[in-house]
N, C-alpha and C positions, 0 to 999 in steps of 0.2 A: 211535478209529483210532490205529494205531501210527505217528503222524506228528508232526513238530515242531509245537508249538502256536503258535509265533510266529516271525516274521521279525525280524531277519536270521539266516542260518544260522551266521555266524561271530561268536562272542562276543569280547569285548575281549581275552581271553587269547590269541587267535590273531593279534592285530594285528601282531606281529613278522613273521608270514609276509607280510603285505601290504607292510611296509617292506622286507623282503628282496627282494621282487619287482622293486624298482627296480634291483637289482644283477644280475638274471638275465634272460635273453631270454625273451620270451613264447613259449609253446609253439607251434611251427610258424610263427612270424612271418616268419622268413627261411629256414627250413629247407626242403630239397627234399621233395616229397611222398613220395619213395621211402623217407624215414625213418619213414613211418607204421608199417611193420611192427615196427620197434624200439619205437616208442611203444606200439603195441598190446600187445607182450609185457610192457613195463614196467607198463602199466595193469592187465593181467591179474594179474601177480604181486602188485601192490599190493592189488588187490581181493580176491584169494584170501587174502592174509595178514590183511587186515582182517576178512574173514569168519570166520576162525578165532578172532580175538581180541576181536571186538566183538559184543555181544548182539543188539540189535534192528536191523531194516533201516534205520530212520531214522538211528540212530547210525552205521551203516556208511556210509550216504550222506554224512553230515557228515564222517566221518573221511576218506573218499576225496577229497572236495572240498578238505579242508584240505591233504592231501598234494599235490594238483594246483595249488592256489591260487597259489603263488609263480611258477609257470611260465605262467600264463594272462594274456592281454592283457585290457584293460578291456571289450572287446565280448564276448569269451568269458565273462568273469565275469558280465556282465549276463544272458547267455543261460542260464547254468547255475544262476543264483540268482533274481534279480528276476523274470525272465520266467517261470520255472517256478512261482514263487509266484503270479504273476498268473493263470496258466493253472489252477493248482489252485483258486483262488477261483472262476474262471469255470466250471470243470467241475463243481464241487460245487453251484453255484447251478443250473446247467442240469440236472444229475442230480436235484436235489431237485424241480425243477418237473416233470420227467418222471416223478416218483414211482418212481425206481429203488430197488431194495432196498438196505438199508443195507450189505450185503456188497459190492454192486456199487459204491456210492459210495466205500467204503473202497479198493477196487482202483483206481478212477478217480483218487482223491486221490494214491495212491502213484505211479501211472503219470504223473500230471502233473508231479510233482517229479523224475521220471527222464527225461521225454520228450526233453529237449534236452541231457542230460548228455553225449551223444556229441559235442557241439560243442566239448568240451575238446580234441578231436583234429582239428577243422577249423581251418585256419590263420587267425590273427587278421586277416590282410590280406584274406582273402576275406569274413569276417563283417563287417568294417568298411568294405568297398568302397562308396563313395558313388554307385554307378551300377549299372546292370544287370549281372549276371554273364555272362561269356562261357560258351560251351557246356562247355568243360573245367572251369571253375570251378563251374558248376552241377552237373556230375557229381560233383565232390568234395563239394559241399554236401549232395547227396542221400544221401550215405553216413552222415550223422549218426544217422539212425534205427536203422540196423543196428548201428552202433558203440554207441549208447546201450543197445540191447537186450542186447548182449554184456556191457557193463559191469554192467547191472542183474542179469543172470543170474549173473555172477561174484560179485556182492555178495549173492546168495541171494534175489533178488526172486521172488515167486510167478510161476508160468508165465504166468498171465493178464496180469500186469503187464508181463512181458517181451514178450508178443505185442502188447499195446497200444502199447508204445514202438516196437516194430518197424513197426507198421502205422499210425502216427498221421498219415501223409501219404497214405494210400491214398485214391484218389478214389472217390466214390460210384458213378460209372458203370463202375468196374472190376469190379464184382460183389463179393459178400461174400467176405472172406478166411476160409476154413474154419478157420484156426488162431487167428484173433483174435476176442475177444468182440465181440458186436454193439455194446456200449457204446463201442467205439473211435471210432465216428462222433461221439460227444459230445466226446471229446478232440480230434478233428480240427477241429471247429467252434470249440471254446473256444480252441485254439491260434491259429487264424487271427484270431479276434476280438480276443484280447489283443494279438497282434502289430500289427494294424492300428491299434489305439488307443494305441500307444506310438510314440515317436519312433524311427525306424530310420535308419541311415546314408544310405539312398537315398530316404527319404520321411518327411515330418513326420507326427505322429500325426493320425489321422482322428477326426472326431467320431463319437459312437455312431450317429447316423442314417446317416452315410456308411458306417461299417463294416457295419452291418446291411444296408444296400442292396447292398453287395458280396456278402455272404453270400447274399442272395436272388437276385442275378444268377446265382450259380453253384449254386443249389439244384438238385439232381438230376443235376448233372455232377460237381462237386467235393464238395459237401456233401449230407448226408441232409436232404431237405425237412422231415421232422418235427422234426429238431433245429434247423433254421433257424427254423421257426415258433416253437419254444420260446424261442430266443434273442430273437426280437422281442418275445415276451410278457414275458420276464424283465426285459430292460433298457430297451427303448424308447429314451429319450434319456439314460439314465444310463450312467456309466462302468462298465467291467467290474470294476475293482478300485480 
């Protein structure tokens, strides 16, 4: 796979970016949402420039995040790095259990690392809110999949990866997305499982049995029943990552 072999994404050589972040505001932390058009244009320009200068997709993703890193808040950073790696681990285990072809596993692994990259443009205060989101905040949050797909496309990700990122929150009862690969359902479940088993601002981490019970409760509505069954078989009482 053309993916980073190990976490973390940021080597020690980029620590100065983290130190510099203390002197710069987190992206969107206090900025009006109307500023998003400007952020979108900046991100697109950065992504397209990286695409011209950097060879592999994995290296482009790293370069893009390094450029964004000084402007991200701590919750944004966790979403675009640690959480994406946890989802990659989960999605590859699920895919292997389901005996998906190697090519599909490769695409799923790439999509997992990109699936929440759009949260670099979701305000930190929304991501870090320790309570349920209001309707307008939820509407902003829901845009991260489309934003992430746009960034992935600008960085030169394969079309299948872009469509997986765009559709990773699509419900099972919404019907199949003709533009997204069927394996997107694996990414959807893996994302939910990794999220539930991690501490979140509004909820402490659930145990594996609790997270799997929630997947089963929503099987056939939010999640593909076959993927939910596979998750139960793979993890049982063990952690995702």
